[in-house]
N, C-alpha and C positions, 0 to 999 in steps of 0.2 A: 356438117362438122360436128364433132359431138360436144358437150360442152368440156371434158377433161381437156381436148385440144385447144378449144375457145381461150381456156385458162390457161393455158403455156403459150400460146400467142398472145394474148395479154400481158403476159411478166417480162422484165426485162431487169438488167441490172439498173435499178435506180440511182441513180447519183445525187440527188438534190432529194432529201425528203421535207416533210411539212414538219416542222418541230410542234406543232402544236395539236399534234395529230397523234394519239398513243393507241395501242393495240392493246387490247382486253386481256385480260387474265386468263378469260375462258379460250380466245386465238392461242395466246402464247403459250398455257400448257398443251395444247392440242398441236402447237406446232414440235413442242419438247418432246412429245410422245413421238411423235413420226420419226424424231431422231435415235429416240430410244428402239423402236420397231424397225431400224435400217439393218438390210442385210450386212454381215460383216464374216469374217473370213474364219469359218469353225462356230463362229460365234462369240468369241470371243471380246469381240469391242474393245480395241487394244488403245483408246482413247478416253479423255473426258471432255464438257463443255462450260465453260464458264459464263453464265447468263449474267450481264451486267446491264442493271437498268440505270444504276447509282450516277447521278450527271457530274459529280465530283470526280469520280472515279475515271469518267469517260473523258473528262476534259483531261486529266493526267495522262492519258494515254493516246490522245490524241496526236503530240508531237511526234511520238512511235510510228505512228500512220502515216506519215509526211503532212498532218495537219488537213486531210480529207476529211471533210463538212461532215460527211456521212455517219460519224464515230460519237458525234455529240448529235445531230440532227434528227437521227432514226430513234426510234423507240426503244431499241433495246438491240445491245451488242452481243452476239454470241461468239468467243474465243475459242477453236478448237484445237485442245491440245494431246498429241499422242502422249501414251506411257512409256515412259524406257525403264522399267522395272516388269517386263514380259520374262517372267522365271518361270522357274518350279511353284512357289509360293503363288502367285497369280493362276497359274493351271490349276495348283490345289483347288485355291477357292473357288476358280470356275466350275471345277468338278463338282465341289460340294453344292454348289450354286443350283446344278443340272438336278442333281440327287434330290435337294429338297422342294424344289420346285415339279419336278417330274412324281415325286414320291416312289423314287425306286433306288436301289441300293445302288453305293457308289461303284460297285465290281462290274453293273452295268454299260456303266460308261468306261471300263479298261480299254477299250477299242478306242475309242476318242482320245481318252490321254494317251495311247502311244503315238496315235497319229501325229498329236503335237508337237510330243514330246523327240519323235523322230525328223519334223519339220521345223516350226516354226521354233522351238528352242536350241534347234543348232544353229539358228542364222547368227551372222553375224553382227556386232551392235548396226551399222551400215544396213545390211541387209532388212535388220529389223527395223529400224528407221523407215525405210520404202515401202515396206512390208505396212508401216501402222501408219503412216500418211493415206497410201492407197484406200484403206479403208475408213479414215477421215470423210474423202471427197466422194463416197461413196454416201455418205452420211449429209454429207451438203447437199449431193444430189435430189437427196428423199426431202428432205427439208424444201428445197427451193420449189418441187411439187407440191409438196403440202402446203404450203403459203402461196401458190397459185390458185388453188384451189379453193380457199379462204378468202381471196383476193387482198392476201396483205403483199406488200412491195417487201422486195431483200437487193441484197449486193453483196455478192461473193467477194471476198477481196484476198489476194494475198500480197498486196502494197504494206506491208508494214516491217518494221523491224523484231523479228522476234525475240531476239535477245534480249530486247530493253520492254519489251510485252513480260517477258519472262521473270526480268529482274522485279519490274513494277508489281508484277500479279503475285510473285514470290513463288513460282512454278517449281521450281529448281526442286526444292524443299517436298511436292508432291509428287516428286518423280514423274513430272511432265514438262512439254515440250511446245511451245504452241507452234502450229502448222498453216492456220487458215482464221479466216474473219467471216461471219456473213454479220451484215446488220438488217433489221430486219423494220419495218413501218409503214407510213403511206407516202405515197408520190406527193411531190408540190408540184401546183398548178405550173409553174416556171420551169420546172425540168421537162425543157423540150425532147430529147432524149422518147419520152410517152407517144409521142405521135410520131417515130422515123417507125416506117416500115422493116419488120423482122428479118435478116439478111440472113439465110442458111443455105449450104449445099443443099442441090437440088436431089431428088431419091436417088436419079440416077447415077449421080456422081459421087452418092456416099453409101449405098448398098451395092454390092456383089451378090445374087442369089445365084445358089447353086442346085 
């Protein structure tokens, strides 16, 4: 088995972190860059990530996550929030970023702009919410894989009250809505799940080969 697959076997949703161990700044920045480089529909990245290391803020958020210990015992809490303002202005800024990054005139991206205007910008608010949330989960998947490669533990979480998180973090004023969390850090020796054999479907039941 290659090292990458071994690391994926090693990872699990860590429930009990060692609060004495912190993820280094270097590893944290690597994980954030992995998120930044994640694939997304049209490359629009319709989300932002709130990186919370502050202990006081995490204590404040903990009750809104049903007092789960990962919130405060991990080294860092990442709050993934999708944008609620995917509109013409957002698209214009996206095209401008493409133009500047690739040193090409904006006219070169007119085809891309037209595609997005005729698809994403025609979505209802609910459709945009579902679409943007899907992009968030692609980024979380990339984060989990990158963390496993660094032997950093993670726990993706949906068990929280998004509305309370949004209020505490004042996300509405930033045109954001929280949709998922991920805690990162290092597992505690007391976490019994680390010794449990990974349970997944067999290849035969998971994959249909044509």
